N, C-alpha and C positions, 0 to 999 in steps of 0.2 A: 204786157205787165202793166197793171193799172196806175191809176194816181195815187191810190192810198199805200201802194209798194212803194213807189218813188219818197214818198214824205217819210216812210219808214225806213228806207235806205239813209235817206238825209239826215234823220235823227239819229241812227246807229253812226254814221261817218261822223258826225259832229262829238257824240261821245268820244269813240274813238282817239280823235283827234285832240281833244282834252284831257284824256288819259294819257298818250304820248307826251304832250306837254308836261303832265306833273312830274311822269318817268324824265323826260329829259332834265328838269329842274334839280333832281334829287342830288347829282352831284356838285352843284353848283349852287345849291339855295343857303342862304345864310342862317344861323342859329340867331334865334330871337329868344331872349328871356323874357318870361311870364311874370310880370310884378302882382302882388296881390293887393287889391282893392277892396276891403271890406267893409260893409256897413252893419252895424249892431244896433238894435232897436230892442228895450227893455222894458215891460210893464213893472214897475215897482210899487205901485198901488198907494204911493203918498199923496197922489194929487185924486184918487177914486178908482174907478174899477177898469177904466182903461179899453172897454168892451167886450170884457170879461162878465160871465156870470157861472155860478155854482151851483150844485145840484141842493137839494132841500137842506137847511141848515146851515148854510154858507154866509158868512157876514165878514165885512172888513173889519179889520181891529187895528191897534196899534200897541206894539211893547213901549211900556210906559221908563222902562230905564233908556231904552234907546232911539226912540222916538221912529222907529221903523214900522212902516205900515205892511200889513199881509192880509191872505182871504183865511178864514179858520172856517173848518164843517166839523160840526156836532151833531150828528145824526144815529139812528139806528136803521140799517138799510144793506143792500146787496154791496153797493159801493158807492163811490163819490167820483164827481168829475166835474171839470172846469172847460168851457167852450167860448169860442170868440169867433163870430162871424159880422164883426161891426168894425174891426179896426184893421184898415187897409195894410196895416205894417206887418201882419201877420198872415196876410191873403193874398191872394193875384194868382198870377204866373212865376212860379219858383225856377221854371227853365231858363228864364233870363239869368239866372247866377250859374257859375262854374261848381258853386260847393253852397251848401245850406247847412248851418247849424241851428239845432234848436236843444232848448235846454230850461232848466226850472229847479228852484230849491223845493226841498220839502222838508216836515218835522212830525212826527206822528208821536202824539202823546198817550192814545188809545186806539187799539185794535183788537179788539177781542170779543168774547162771547157773553161777557156781563159788563155792565156801566159800571166797571168798579177798576180801580188803579191794580188791583189784584184780581182779575178776572182767570175763571176757572181755566179757559183756553185761550193763550195768544194766537190770533190769525195772521196769516201772512198772504199779502195780494200781491200782483204786480204793479208796474207802474207802466203806461201805456200811453203813446202820442199818436194822435191819428190825424189823417189830413182828410178832408172830405169834399168830393167833388160831385154837386146837385145835378150835374147834367147827366151823369150816367144812372140816375133815377129810373127805376122799370121793375117789373115784376112785385117780388116781395120786397123789395129794397128801395129806401126813399134815396139812395145816394151808392156812389161807389166809391172806395176809399184806400187808404194803405195806410199800415200802422206798425209802429216798433216797441216791441216790449225793452223800456229802459232799464229794469229791473224785474225780478220774481221774488224779491227779499224784502218787499216795504212791511214794516212790522214797527210794534212799539218797542220791541227791543233792539234793533238795528239803527231806526232813525231817532233816536232820543234827542241827537242835536241835529241843526240843520244840514242837509244833505244835498250836494248838487248831480244833477244827471243830466247827460247831455247825448246827443247822436249827430252826427256828419255824416253827410251823403250827397251823391250826384244827382241831381235832379232832373237829368238828361238821360237817365239811365232807362234803356228798354226794359231791361228784365228788371225784377224786383232786387235790390239790393240785400246783401247778405243781412240777414236778420228781421228783413221786414215781411209781411205779410199784404195780402190784398183781400178784400172785401166788398160784395156787391153783385156778384155773379150768382147765375139761377143755379149752375151744375156745381152744388155744395154739398153734397153729399159726404163727402171725405173732408168736410172743412169748409172754411171761409176761401173763396180764390176773388182774383179779379173781375170786372165785368167782362162778357165776351167781347174780343179783339181790341180791347183796353190794356196800356202798357203803363208802366210806374210814371212815366214820364208824361202821358196823357193826362192821368190822373191830377198830378201836380202842375200842369200846366194851369189849372183853374181851382185854385182851391178858396172854395166857398165857406169852409169852416175849419178851424182847428179846436182840438182836443185833447186835454189830459185827463186822463181817467184813472182807475183801478179795475179797470175790464177789459179783459183780454177776449176778445170774438171767438175764441176757441175754447171758452171755459165757462163753466157756471158756476154761482157761488151761493153759500149760505148768508142768513142775516148776520151782521156784525155791528158791534158798537165803534163809532168810529169819532176819533177827535184828531183830527190832521189839520196843517197847516200848511200853505204852498206861498211861494213868494219868486220874483224875480223870474216871470216867463219872458224869455229873451228868444230874438232870431238874427241870427247873423247870416247875410249874402255876401257872398265873394264875386266878384265881377267874374264871371267865366272868361277863358281863352278856350273857346270850343274847338280850334283846329288841334289843340294840343292833344292829339288823341292817345299820345302813349300816358299823359299825366305825369311827366318828368319835370314840370314847369319852364319848358322850351320849345318853341317851335323850330325843327328843324328837319331833314330829310328820312327820319325814321318815322314821323307824323305823315309824312308824304305817302310812304312806303305802306305804311298801316292802312291809309283811307284806299290806296289801290289794290292793297290785299282785300281789302273788307269789300268794295265796290264787285271785285271780281267773283267774291263768293257770294253776293247779293247778302251779304250783312246787314242787318237792320242800322247797326253803326253807320254804315254810308250812305244811308236814307235820308239824307238831310233836309227833305223838304216834307218827310213823313207822310208820302204817297202811294207807298210800298210799291213803286217802280223804281228800279236803279237805271238813272237817264243822266242826259248831258245837264238837267237842271240841279242834280245833286252835286256833280263837278263842278260844275260854276260856281254852286253855293261855298263848295269848299275852299277853293281857289280864292273867293273874296275873301273868305273869313281868314284865310292864311295871311295874304296880302294886307290885310287890315293889321294883323300884329296882336300883341294884347293890350289890353288897358293899362 
């Protein structure tokens, strides 16, 4: 038996011992309540653009009766967008949080085939939020991203008043959460996909740009007349309790059991250092996170 075999056996033994340690604690481990520690940041536009820029025809304006500032876009185009790549509050590593919520307000005065209040054909457009990671640039794509359709019913009929839309998600999810899509992969003959080898968590671990728009990457659009107003772009980051694998708000033996089962099955949920190897390093990270408790 060579020295390499001895090292491998040693690693396996350490992993086995740590799993045994986890199993032994299942019967005696204390239940720890997980408290919420949420931080919210909102761009109100009362003091400027706050790092946001809009598509052609976008300007900042103020409602005279209330003094409320917002962004307004008036243009004949395929769609409108608002993006931010300069305000760190909306960027960076989302996986440091246990849950993230993104939201915005929108009002639609015109969205039709003619630049008239009674346009011949009222149009409906989606409202999409997209998170872009430029580290995944390659091939025909400038970035890899994940996106969520907040609504498919944006129109001058449905949003005559300010309407709020939001989405909450687990940024540490390996798979695309329900309703989310991926973009930036080359194998996109059947529709947009994530870049090869990338997970949802990989993309949101380095958000270089956030975009709200009326563009769904899976669809094509005709020219339309837009008169759209947006306000209160918001992000809420809730401090994570990463060892709470069951998501029930407490740390207990069910979380330990879930980790052991995932580890045994070589499930990505147990690959805590994201090296695609299930070993004692993952077990050690889980033990440390569990012992650290919740924020």
